[in-house]
FIFI-897985 format. One record per residue (C-alpha): residue number from 1; x negated, y negated, z. Coordinates in nm, 4 decimals, decimal comma. Example, Ala and Ser with C-alpha at 12.3 -4.5 7.8 and 13.67 -1.06 7.14 Angstrom:
<atom><nr>1</nr><c1>-1,2300</c1><c2>0,4500</c2><c3>0,7800</c3></atom>
<atom><nr>2</nr><c1>-1,3670</c1><c2>0,1060</c2><c3>0,7140</c3></atom>
//
This chain:
<atom><nr>1</nr><c1>-0,3354</c1><c2>-0,2493</c2><c3>2,3225</c3></atom>
<atom><nr>2</nr><c1>-0,6014</c1><c2>-0,2342</c2><c3>2,0539</c3></atom>
<atom><nr>3</nr><c1>-0,8273</c1><c2>-0,5389</c2><c3>2,0355</c3></atom>
<atom><nr>4</nr><c1>-1,0866</c1><c2>-0,4647</c2><c3>1,7702</c3></atom>
<atom><nr>5</nr><c1>-1,0212</c1><c2>-0,4864</c2><c3>1,3985</c3></atom>
<atom><nr>6</nr><c1>-0,9286</c1><c2>-0,1684</c2><c3>1,2177</c3></atom>
<atom><nr>7</nr><c1>-1,2137</c1><c2>-0,0765</c2><c3>0,9836</c3></atom>
<atom><nr>8</nr><c1>-1,1729</c1><c2>0,0986</c2><c3>0,6492</c3></atom>
<atom><nr>9</nr><c1>-1,4833</c1><c2>0,1154</c2><c3>0,4308</c3></atom>
<atom><nr>10</nr><c1>-1,4806</c1><c2>0,1973</c2><c3>0,0592</c3></atom>
<atom><nr>11</nr><c1>-1,7954</c1><c2>0,2877</c2><c3>-0,1337</c3></atom>
<atom><nr>12</nr><c1>-1,7953</c1><c2>0,3162</c2><c3>-0,5133</c3></atom>
<atom><nr>13</nr><c1>-2,0853</c1><c2>0,5047</c2><c3>-0,6739</c3></atom>
<atom><nr>14</nr><c1>-2,0833</c1><c2>0,4579</c2><c3>-1,0526</c3></atom>
<atom><nr>15</nr><c1>-2,2382</c1><c2>0,6814</c2><c3>-1,3173</c3></atom>
<atom><nr>16</nr><c1>-2,5004</c1><c2>0,4152</c2><c3>-1,3999</c3></atom>
<atom><nr>17</nr><c1>-2,6203</c1><c2>0,4147</c2><c3>-1,0386</c3></atom>
<atom><nr>18</nr><c1>-2,4448</c1><c2>0,0935</c2><c3>-0,9366</c3></atom>
<atom><nr>19</nr><c1>-2,2953</c1><c2>0,1005</c2><c3>-0,5858</c3></atom>
<atom><nr>20</nr><c1>-2,0226</c1><c2>-0,1197</c2><c3>-0,4435</c3></atom>
<atom><nr>21</nr><c1>-1,9458</c1><c2>-0,1330</c2><c3>-0,0711</c3></atom>
<atom><nr>22</nr><c1>-1,6046</c1><c2>-0,2812</c2><c3>0,0073</c3></atom>
<atom><nr>23</nr><c1>-1,5279</c1><c2>-0,3237</c2><c3>0,3785</c3></atom>
<atom><nr>24</nr><c1>-1,1602</c1><c2>-0,3700</c2><c3>0,4644</c3></atom>
<atom><nr>25</nr><c1>-1,0736</c1><c2>-0,5189</c2><c3>0,8022</c3></atom>
<atom><nr>26</nr><c1>-0,7215</c1><c2>-0,5296</c2><c3>0,9431</c3></atom>
<atom><nr>27</nr><c1>-0,6133</c1><c2>-0,7153</c2><c3>1,2543</c3></atom>
<atom><nr>28</nr><c1>-0,5320</c1><c2>-0,4413</c2><c3>1,5062</c3></atom>
<atom><nr>29</nr><c1>-0,2092</c1><c2>-0,6063</c2><c3>1,6220</c3></atom>
<atom><nr>30</nr><c1>-0,0642</c1><c2>-0,7840</c2><c3>1,3172</c3></atom>
<atom><nr>31</nr><c1>-0,2155</c1><c2>-0,5441</c2><c3>1,0596</c3></atom>
<atom><nr>32</nr><c1>-0,2925</c1><c2>-0,8499</c2><c3>0,8469</c3></atom>
<atom><nr>33</nr><c1>-0,5951</c1><c2>-0,8357</c2><c3>0,6194</c3></atom>
<atom><nr>34</nr><c1>-0,8881</c1><c2>-1,0185</c2><c3>0,7774</c3></atom>
<atom><nr>35</nr><c1>-1,0721</c1><c2>-1,2104</c2><c3>0,5067</c3></atom>
<atom><nr>36</nr><c1>-1,1786</c1><c2>-1,5547</c2><c3>0,3922</c3></atom>
<atom><nr>37</nr><c1>-0,9419</c1><c2>-1,6802</c2><c3>0,1197</c3></atom>
<atom><nr>38</nr><c1>-1,1225</c1><c2>-1,8083</c2><c3>-0,1909</c3></atom>
<atom><nr>39</nr><c1>-1,1861</c1><c2>-2,1820</c2><c3>-0,1948</c3></atom>
<atom><nr>40</nr><c1>-1,1062</c1><c2>-2,3048</c2><c3>-0,4480</c3></atom>
<atom><nr>41</nr><c1>-0,8529</c1><c2>-2,0386</c2><c3>-0,5359</c3></atom>
<atom><nr>42</nr><c1>-0,8217</c1><c2>-1,9312</c2><c3>-0,9020</c3></atom>
<atom><nr>43</nr><c1>-0,5330</c1><c2>-2,0860</c2><c3>-1,0938</c3></atom>
<atom><nr>44</nr><c1>-0,3692</c1><c2>-1,7459</c2><c3>-1,1414</c3></atom>
<atom><nr>45</nr><c1>-0,3049</c1><c2>-1,7224</c2><c3>-0,7648</c3></atom>
<atom><nr>46</nr><c1>-0,0892</c1><c2>-2,0374</c2><c3>-0,7614</c3></atom>
<atom><nr>47</nr><c1>0,2664</c1><c2>-1,9902</c2><c3>-0,6382</c3></atom>
<atom><nr>48</nr><c1>0,3824</c1><c2>-2,1827</c2><c3>-0,9457</c3></atom>
<atom><nr>49</nr><c1>0,2185</c1><c2>-1,9280</c2><c3>-1,1749</c3></atom>
<atom><nr>50</nr><c1>0,4251</c1><c2>-1,6104</c2><c3>-1,2355</c3></atom>
<atom><nr>51</nr><c1>0,5774</c1><c2>-1,6121</c2><c3>-0,8860</c3></atom>
<atom><nr>52</nr><c1>0,8252</c1><c2>-1,3369</c2><c3>-0,8001</c3></atom>
<atom><nr>53</nr><c1>1,1877</c1><c2>-1,4371</c2><c3>-0,8499</c3></atom>
<atom><nr>54</nr><c1>1,3357</c1><c2>-1,5454</c2><c3>-0,5184</c3></atom>
<atom><nr>55</nr><c1>1,0048</c1><c2>-1,5383</c2><c3>-0,3296</c3></atom>
<atom><nr>56</nr><c1>1,0837</c1><c2>-1,6831</c2><c3>0,0171</c3></atom>
<atom><nr>57</nr><c1>0,7318</c1><c2>-1,8240</c2><c3>0,0527</c3></atom>
<atom><nr>58</nr><c1>0,7824</c1><c2>-2,0492</c2><c3>-0,2502</c3></atom>
<atom><nr>59</nr><c1>1,0804</c1><c2>-2,2170</c2><c3>-0,0845</c3></atom>
<atom><nr>60</nr><c1>0,8772</c1><c2>-2,2569</c2><c3>0,2351</c3></atom>
<atom><nr>61</nr><c1>0,6149</c1><c2>-2,4661</c2><c3>0,0598</c3></atom>
<atom><nr>62</nr><c1>0,3359</c1><c2>-2,2080</c2><c3>0,0229</c3></atom>
<atom><nr>63</nr><c1>0,1038</c1><c2>-2,3108</c2><c3>-0,2572</c3></atom>
<atom><nr>64</nr><c1>-0,0494</c1><c2>-1,9713</c2><c3>-0,3351</c3></atom>
<atom><nr>65</nr><c1>0,0681</c1><c2>-1,6110</c2><c3>-0,3551</c3></atom>
<atom><nr>66</nr><c1>-0,0781</c1><c2>-1,4197</c2><c3>-0,0586</c3></atom>
<atom><nr>67</nr><c1>-0,0903</c1><c2>-1,0901</c2><c3>-0,2486</c3></atom>
<atom><nr>68</nr><c1>-0,2868</c1><c2>-1,2563</c2><c3>-0,5288</c3></atom>
<atom><nr>69</nr><c1>-0,5253</c1><c2>-1,4313</c2><c3>-0,2888</c3></atom>
<atom><nr>70</nr><c1>-0,5975</c1><c2>-1,1037</c2><c3>-0,1110</c3></atom>
<atom><nr>71</nr><c1>-0,7287</c1><c2>-0,9353</c2><c3>-0,4257</c3></atom>
<atom><nr>72</nr><c1>-0,9336</c1><c2>-1,2179</c2><c3>-0,5795</c3></atom>
<atom><nr>73</nr><c1>-1,2634</c1><c2>-1,0732</c2><c3>-0,4578</c3></atom>
<atom><nr>74</nr><c1>-1,1766</c1><c2>-0,7263</c2><c3>-0,5904</c3></atom>
<atom><nr>75</nr><c1>-1,0598</c1><c2>-0,8606</c2><c3>-0,9259</c3></atom>
<atom><nr>76</nr><c1>-1,3768</c1><c2>-1,0592</c2><c3>-0,9755</c3></atom>
<atom><nr>77</nr><c1>-1,6050</c1><c2>-0,7798</c2><c3>-0,8567</c3></atom>
<atom><nr>78</nr><c1>-1,4526</c1><c2>-0,5129</c2><c3>-1,0814</c3></atom>
<atom><nr>79</nr><c1>-1,3679</c1><c2>-0,7331</c2><c3>-1,3790</c3></atom>
<atom><nr>80</nr><c1>-1,6201</c1><c2>-0,5710</c2><c3>-1,6130</c3></atom>
<atom><nr>81</nr><c1>-1,5408</c1><c2>-0,2116</c2><c3>-1,5158</c3></atom>
<atom><nr>82</nr><c1>-1,3856</c1><c2>0,0367</c2><c3>-1,7578</c3></atom>
<atom><nr>83</nr><c1>-1,0689</c1><c2>0,1970</c2><c3>-1,6245</c3></atom>
<atom><nr>84</nr><c1>-1,1530</c1><c2>0,5558</c2><c3>-1,7254</c3></atom>
<atom><nr>85</nr><c1>-1,5115</c1><c2>0,5449</c2><c3>-1,5938</c3></atom>
<atom><nr>86</nr><c1>-1,5693</c1><c2>0,8234</c2><c3>-1,3409</c3></atom>
<atom><nr>87</nr><c1>-1,6806</c1><c2>0,7123</c2><c3>-0,9950</c3></atom>
<atom><nr>88</nr><c1>-1,7550</c1><c2>0,8827</c2><c3>-0,6667</c3></atom>
<atom><nr>89</nr><c1>-1,5501</c1><c2>0,7102</c2><c3>-0,3972</c3></atom>
<atom><nr>90</nr><c1>-1,6083</c1><c2>0,7517</c2><c3>-0,0244</c3></atom>
<atom><nr>91</nr><c1>-1,3564</c1><c2>0,6096</c2><c3>0,2219</c3></atom>
<atom><nr>92</nr><c1>-1,4568</c1><c2>0,5963</c2><c3>0,5867</c3></atom>
<atom><nr>93</nr><c1>-1,2162</c1><c2>0,5279</c2><c3>0,8725</c3></atom>
<atom><nr>94</nr><c1>-1,2497</c1><c2>0,5751</c2><c3>1,2463</c3></atom>
<atom><nr>95</nr><c1>-1,1083</c1><c2>0,9258</c2><c3>1,2239</c3></atom>
<atom><nr>96</nr><c1>-1,2334</c1><c2>1,0722</c2><c3>0,8968</c3></atom>
<atom><nr>97</nr><c1>-1,4386</c1><c2>1,0426</c2><c3>0,5804</c3></atom>
<atom><nr>98</nr><c1>-1,2738</c1><c2>1,1153</c2><c3>0,2449</c3></atom>
<atom><nr>99</nr><c1>-1,4753</c1><c2>1,1608</c2><c3>-0,0738</c3></atom>
<atom><nr>100</nr><c1>-1,3320</c1><c2>1,1997</c2><c3>-0,4223</c3></atom>
<atom><nr>101</nr><c1>-1,4610</c1><c2>1,1825</c2><c3>-0,7777</c3></atom>
<atom><nr>102</nr><c1>-1,1973</c1><c2>1,0080</c2><c3>-0,9830</c3></atom>
<atom><nr>103</nr><c1>-1,1418</c1><c2>0,7380</c2><c3>-1,2436</c3></atom>
<atom><nr>104</nr><c1>-1,2154</c1><c2>0,3760</c2><c3>-1,1659</c3></atom>
<atom><nr>105</nr><c1>-0,8514</c1><c2>0,2795</c2><c3>-1,2153</c3></atom>
<atom><nr>106</nr><c1>-0,7254</c1><c2>0,5361</c2><c3>-0,9630</c3></atom>
<atom><nr>107</nr><c1>-0,9871</c1><c2>0,4410</c2><c3>-0,7049</c3></atom>
<atom><nr>108</nr><c1>-0,9243</c1><c2>0,0712</c2><c3>-0,7532</c3></atom>
<atom><nr>109</nr><c1>-0,5477</c1><c2>0,1260</c2><c3>-0,7379</c3></atom>
<atom><nr>110</nr><c1>-0,5826</c1><c2>0,2634</c2><c3>-0,3844</c3></atom>
<atom><nr>111</nr><c1>-0,7938</c1><c2>-0,0333</c2><c3>-0,2749</c3></atom>
<atom><nr>112</nr><c1>-0,5731</c1><c2>-0,2957</c2><c3>-0,4396</c3></atom>
<atom><nr>113</nr><c1>-0,2649</c1><c2>-0,1422</c2><c3>-0,2804</c3></atom>
<atom><nr>114</nr><c1>-0,4237</c1><c2>-0,1567</c2><c3>0,0646</c3></atom>
<atom><nr>115</nr><c1>-0,5163</c1><c2>-0,5244</c2><c3>0,0229</c3></atom>
<atom><nr>116</nr><c1>-0,1760</c1><c2>-0,6262</c2><c3>-0,1105</c3></atom>
<atom><nr>117</nr><c1>0,0201</c1><c2>-0,4379</c2><c3>0,1575</c3></atom>
<atom><nr>118</nr><c1>-0,1639</c1><c2>-0,6274</c2><c3>0,4320</c3></atom>
<atom><nr>119</nr><c1>-0,1824</c1><c2>-0,9632</c2><c3>0,2526</c3></atom>
<atom><nr>120</nr><c1>0,1136</c1><c2>-1,1300</c2><c3>0,4224</c3></atom>
<atom><nr>121</nr><c1>0,3482</c1><c2>-1,0868</c2><c3>0,1257</c3></atom>
<atom><nr>122</nr><c1>0,6955</c1><c2>-1,0455</c2><c3>0,2819</c3></atom>
<atom><nr>123</nr><c1>0,8044</c1><c2>-0,8023</c2><c3>0,0103</c3></atom>
<atom><nr>124</nr><c1>0,5202</c1><c2>-0,5652</c2><c3>0,0999</c3></atom>
<atom><nr>125</nr><c1>0,5125</c1><c2>-0,6015</c2><c3>0,4774</c3></atom>
<atom><nr>126</nr><c1>0,7124</c1><c2>-0,2819</c2><c3>0,5376</c3></atom>
<atom><nr>127</nr><c1>0,4064</c1><c2>-0,0925</c2><c3>0,4071</c3></atom>
<atom><nr>128</nr><c1>0,1876</c1><c2>-0,2074</c2><c3>0,6960</c3></atom>
<atom><nr>129</nr><c1>0,2425</c1><c2>0,1070</c2><c3>0,9084</c3></atom>
<atom><nr>130</nr><c1>0,1229</c1><c2>0,3094</c2><c3>0,6084</c3></atom>
<atom><nr>131</nr><c1>-0,1828</c1><c2>0,0862</c2><c3>0,5807</c3></atom>
<atom><nr>132</nr><c1>-0,2568</c1><c2>0,1383</c2><c3>0,9503</c3></atom>
<atom><nr>133</nr><c1>-0,2860</c1><c2>0,5110</c2><c3>0,8839</c3></atom>
<atom><nr>134</nr><c1>-0,4368</c1><c2>0,4697</c2><c3>0,5382</c3></atom>
<atom><nr>135</nr><c1>-0,4692</c1><c2>0,7950</c2><c3>0,3437</c3></atom>
<atom><nr>136</nr><c1>-0,6305</c1><c2>0,7323</c2><c3>0,0041</c3></atom>
<atom><nr>137</nr><c1>-0,5725</c1><c2>0,9576</c2><c3>-0,2962</c3></atom>
<atom><nr>138</nr><c1>-0,2638</c1><c2>1,1256</c2><c3>-0,1507</c3></atom>
<atom><nr>139</nr><c1>-0,0486</c1><c2>1,3227</c2><c3>-0,3936</c3></atom>
<atom><nr>140</nr><c1>0,2973</c1><c2>1,1981</c2><c3>-0,4891</c3></atom>
<atom><nr>141</nr><c1>0,4628</c1><c2>1,4489</c2><c3>-0,2552</c3></atom>
<atom><nr>142</nr><c1>0,2274</c1><c2>1,3625</c2><c3>0,0306</c3></atom>
<atom><nr>143</nr><c1>0,3001</c1><c2>0,9941</c2><c3>-0,0214</c3></atom>
<atom><nr>144</nr><c1>0,6749</c1><c2>1,0575</c2><c3>-0,0362</c3></atom>
<atom><nr>145</nr><c1>0,6504</c1><c2>1,2532</c2><c3>0,2910</c3></atom>
<atom><nr>146</nr><c1>0,4546</c1><c2>0,9727</c2><c3>0,4591</c3></atom>
<atom><nr>147</nr><c1>0,6842</c1><c2>0,6989</c2><c3>0,3291</c3></atom>
<atom><nr>148</nr><c1>1,0001</c1><c2>0,8825</c2><c3>0,4345</c3></atom>
<atom><nr>149</nr><c1>0,8519</c1><c2>0,9663</c2><c3>0,7747</c3></atom>
<atom><nr>150</nr><c1>0,7451</c1><c2>0,6061</c2><c3>0,8371</c3></atom>
<atom><nr>151</nr><c1>1,0853</c1><c2>0,4786</c2><c3>0,7253</c3></atom>
<atom><nr>152</nr><c1>1,2715</c1><c2>0,7153</c2><c3>0,9558</c3></atom>
<atom><nr>153</nr><c1>1,0463</c1><c2>0,6237</c2><c3>1,2472</c3></atom>
<atom><nr>154</nr><c1>1,1362</c1><c2>0,2613</c2><c3>1,1773</c3></atom>
<atom><nr>155</nr><c1>1,5054</c1><c2>0,3573</c2><c3>1,2042</c3></atom>
<atom><nr>156</nr><c1>1,4314</c1><c2>0,5145</c2><c3>1,5440</c3></atom>
<atom><nr>157</nr><c1>1,2842</c1><c2>0,1872</c2><c3>1,6676</c3></atom>
<atom><nr>158</nr><c1>1,5740</c1><c2>-0,0079</c2><c3>1,5153</c3></atom>
<atom><nr>159</nr><c1>1,8167</c1><c2>0,2170</c2><c3>1,7022</c3></atom>
<atom><nr>160</nr><c1>1,6335</c1><c2>0,1506</c2><c3>2,0286</c3></atom>
<atom><nr>161</nr><c1>1,6845</c1><c2>-0,2211</c2><c3>1,9660</c3></atom>
<atom><nr>162</nr><c1>2,0552</c1><c2>-0,1731</c2><c3>1,8943</c3></atom>
<atom><nr>163</nr><c1>2,0154</c1><c2>-0,2527</c2><c3>1,5244</c3></atom>
<atom><nr>164</nr><c1>2,1895</c1><c2>-0,0891</c2><c3>1,2291</c3></atom>
<atom><nr>165</nr><c1>2,0034</c1><c2>0,2214</c2><c3>1,1086</c3></atom>
<atom><nr>166</nr><c1>1,9694</c1><c2>0,3699</c2><c3>0,7612</c3></atom>
<atom><nr>167</nr><c1>1,9501</c1><c2>0,7457</c2><c3>0,8068</c3></atom>
<atom><nr>168</nr><c1>2,0163</c1><c2>0,8178</c2><c3>0,4380</c3></atom>
<atom><nr>169</nr><c1>1,6986</c1><c2>0,6410</c2><c3>0,3148</c3></atom>
<atom><nr>170</nr><c1>1,9112</c1><c2>0,4197</c2><c3>0,0895</c3></atom>
<atom><nr>171</nr><c1>1,7116</c1><c2>0,1122</c2><c3>0,1831</c3></atom>
<atom><nr>172</nr><c1>1,3938</c1><c2>0,2608</c2><c3>0,0389</c3></atom>
<atom><nr>173</nr><c1>1,5153</c1><c2>0,2086</c2><c3>-0,3166</c3></atom>
<atom><nr>174</nr><c1>1,5615</c1><c2>-0,1637</c2><c3>-0,2513</c3></atom>
<atom><nr>175</nr><c1>1,2218</c1><c2>-0,1817</c2><c3>-0,0846</c3></atom>
<atom><nr>176</nr><c1>1,0503</c1><c2>-0,0243</c2><c3>-0,3832</c3></atom>
<atom><nr>177</nr><c1>1,2332</c1><c2>-0,2528</c2><c3>-0,6232</c3></atom>
<atom><nr>178</nr><c1>1,0665</c1><c2>-0,5377</c2><c3>-0,4338</c3></atom>
<atom><nr>179</nr><c1>0,7287</c1><c2>-0,3667</c2><c3>-0,4711</c3></atom>
<atom><nr>180</nr><c1>0,7828</c1><c2>-0,3382</c2><c3>-0,8460</c3></atom>
<atom><nr>181</nr><c1>0,8579</c1><c2>-0,7116</c2><c3>-0,8687</c3></atom>
<atom><nr>182</nr><c1>0,5346</c1><c2>-0,7930</c2><c3>-0,6886</c3></atom>
<atom><nr>183</nr><c1>0,3312</c1><c2>-0,5513</c2><c3>-0,9015</c3></atom>
<atom><nr>184</nr><c1>0,4688</c1><c2>-0,6992</c2><c3>-1,2230</c3></atom>
<atom><nr>185</nr><c1>0,4029</c1><c2>-1,0512</c2><c3>-1,1000</c3></atom>
<atom><nr>186</nr><c1>0,0404</c1><c2>-0,9722</c2><c3>-1,0146</c3></atom>
<atom><nr>187</nr><c1>-0,0088</c1><c2>-0,7910</c2><c3>-1,3458</c3></atom>
<atom><nr>188</nr><c1>0,1273</c1><c2>-1,0928</c2><c3>-1,5341</c3></atom>
<atom><nr>189</nr><c1>-0,1064</c1><c2>-1,3203</c2><c3>-1,3402</c3></atom>
<atom><nr>190</nr><c1>-0,4080</c1><c2>-1,1091</c2><c3>-1,4336</c3></atom>
<atom><nr>191</nr><c1>-0,2932</c1><c2>-1,0753</c2><c3>-1,7942</c3></atom>
<atom><nr>192</nr><c1>-0,2683</c1><c2>-1,4502</c2><c3>-1,8453</c3></atom>
<atom><nr>193</nr><c1>-0,6022</c1><c2>-1,4953</c2><c3>-1,6706</c3></atom>
<atom><nr>194</nr><c1>-0,7644</c1><c2>-1,2463</c2><c3>-1,9086</c3></atom>
<atom><nr>195</nr><c1>-0,8878</c1><c2>-1,0224</c2><c3>-1,6284</c3></atom>
<atom><nr>196</nr><c1>-1,0421</c1><c2>-0,6833</c2><c3>-1,6939</c3></atom>
<atom><nr>197</nr><c1>-0,9251</c1><c2>-0,3415</c2><c3>-1,8037</c3></atom>
<atom><nr>198</nr><c1>-0,9771</c1><c2>-0,1575</c2><c3>-1,4726</c3></atom>
<atom><nr>199</nr><c1>-0,7873</c1><c2>-0,4190</c2><c3>-1,2716</c3></atom>
<atom><nr>200</nr><c1>-0,4890</c1><c2>-0,4189</c2><c3>-1,5069</c3></atom>
<atom><nr>201</nr><c1>-0,4649</c1><c2>-0,0409</c2><c3>-1,5299</c3></atom>
<atom><nr>202</nr><c1>-0,4997</c1><c2>-0,0063</c2><c3>-1,1523</c3></atom>
<atom><nr>203</nr><c1>-0,1987</c1><c2>-0,2340</c2><c3>-1,1097</c3></atom>
<atom><nr>204</nr><c1>-0,0076</c1><c2>-0,0435</c2><c3>-1,3758</c3></atom>
<atom><nr>205</nr><c1>-0,0727</c1><c2>0,2748</c2><c3>-1,1770</c3></atom>
<atom><nr>206</nr><c1>0,0605</c1><c2>0,1079</c2><c3>-0,8631</c3></atom>
<atom><nr>207</nr><c1>0,3760</c1><c2>0,0120</c2><c3>-1,0511</c3></atom>
<atom><nr>208</nr><c1>0,4193</c1><c2>0,3636</c2><c3>-1,1885</c3></atom>
<atom><nr>209</nr><c1>0,3984</c1><c2>0,5010</c2><c3>-0,8343</c3></atom>
<atom><nr>210</nr><c1>0,6487</c1><c2>0,2419</c2><c3>-0,7123</c3></atom>
<atom><nr>211</nr><c1>0,8951</c1><c2>0,3394</c2><c3>-0,9855</c3></atom>
<atom><nr>212</nr><c1>0,8418</c1><c2>0,7107</c2><c3>-0,9345</c3></atom>
<atom><nr>213</nr><c1>0,8409</c1><c2>0,7368</c2><c3>-0,5565</c3></atom>
<atom><nr>214</nr><c1>1,2162</c1><c2>0,6869</c2><c3>-0,4899</c3></atom>
<atom><nr>215</nr><c1>1,2852</c1><c2>0,9757</c2><c3>-0,7303</c3></atom>
<atom><nr>216</nr><c1>1,0233</c1><c2>1,1922</c2><c3>-0,5601</c3></atom>
<atom><nr>217</nr><c1>1,1796</c1><c2>1,1138</c2><c3>-0,2223</c3></atom>
<atom><nr>218</nr><c1>1,5287</c1><c2>1,1916</c2><c3>-0,3509</c3></atom>
<atom><nr>219</nr><c1>1,4406</c1><c2>1,5179</c2><c3>-0,5268</c3></atom>
<atom><nr>220</nr><c1>1,0948</c1><c2>1,6263</c2><c3>-0,4170</c3></atom>
<atom><nr>221</nr><c1>1,1543</c1><c2>1,6254</c2><c3>-0,0425</c3></atom>
<atom><nr>222</nr><c1>1,3996</c1><c2>1,9104</c2><c3>-0,0897</c3></atom>
<atom><nr>223</nr><c1>1,0974</c1><c2>2,1268</c2><c3>-0,1689</c3></atom>
<atom><nr>224</nr><c1>0,9719</c1><c2>2,0804</c2><c3>0,1883</c3></atom>
<atom><nr>225</nr><c1>1,3108</c1><c2>2,1078</c2><c3>0,3602</c3></atom>
<atom><nr>226</nr><c1>1,2363</c1><c2>2,4688</c2><c3>0,4617</c3></atom>
<atom><nr>227</nr><c1>0,9557</c1><c2>2,3405</c2><c3>0,6851</c3></atom>
<atom><nr>228</nr><c1>1,2210</c1><c2>2,1987</c2><c3>0,9160</c3></atom>
<atom><nr>229</nr><c1>1,4369</c1><c2>2,5108</c2><c3>0,9513</c3></atom>
<atom><nr>230</nr><c1>1,3523</c1><c2>2,5345</c2><c3>1,3218</c3></atom>
<atom><nr>231</nr><c1>1,4875</c1><c2>2,1830</c2><c3>1,3726</c3></atom>
<atom><nr>232</nr><c1>1,8135</c1><c2>2,2822</c2><c3>1,2050</c3></atom>
<atom><nr>233</nr><c1>1,8571</c1><c2>2,5927</c2><c3>1,4202</c3></atom>
<atom><nr>234</nr><c1>2,0236</c1><c2>2,4655</c2><c3>1,7355</c3></atom>
<atom><nr>235</nr><c1>1,9125</c1><c2>2,7754</c2><c3>1,9195</c3></atom>
<atom><nr>236</nr><c1>1,5480</c1><c2>2,7170</c2><c3>1,8381</c3></atom>
<atom><nr>237</nr><c1>1,5336</c1><c2>2,3412</c2><c3>1,8827</c3></atom>
<atom><nr>238</nr><c1>1,7253</c1><c2>2,1534</c2><c3>2,1465</c3></atom>
<atom><nr>239</nr><c1>1,6474</c1><c2>1,9018</c2><c3>2,4205</c3></atom>
<atom><nr>240</nr><c1>1,4750</c1><c2>2,0586</c2><c3>2,7189</c3></atom>
<atom><nr>241</nr><c1>1,6960</c1><c2>2,0750</c2><c3>3,0291</c3></atom>
<atom><nr>242</nr><c1>1,5058</c1><c2>1,9371</c2><c3>3,3303</c3></atom>
<atom><nr>243</nr><c1>1,4413</c1><c2>2,1938</c2><c3>3,6036</c3></atom>
<atom><nr>244</nr><c1>1,6123</c1><c2>2,0919</c2><c3>3,9287</c3></atom>
//
């Protein structure tokens, strides 16, 4: 069992020479974001302010939205940034270093998504396995492959527990509808708070991905079906018979 926090480090290098180092720490067991919530918390993080319809945490007496709390530091740090500004982003994990020159909004979208997925929001908790194996700047098809793979692995573990399984990926559409509700809620919070251009456009990108991904999974995965031909050929892929 892992004991140490999972470390994911983002570095933003801007055209004007400014550098931002953003360490992300996840609890190795719960995959919850490890951070100090803002005190006092901004008004736009209040559960009473633009909360998602039917949020279970509201009925449980939570005073603040966990997804909003988890991004306060990012929102404040990048508030003055321009969304189309080009930045060099380096993401370091235990296994690899990824570097990409991209727009501020795309880089920030990746970081915001990581924080929100591990914030404790119940509508986003199914993304935690993806966060554990964080892969920034993945293409739509790569993301669809990872999402579908993680979802099917979850069905394997559900089957082991004797639970109902969804082998047709139908539940993914509902899951991404929940993501869209959260994204819109956070965007509305930032809009009423007058927060900056880069933050808003980063959230809009997240919402575009959330709307688009179910369609990519439904149609785009067919383009990689040929990769699994050996699995479909019963002569080439079958359980190994133990040698007596």
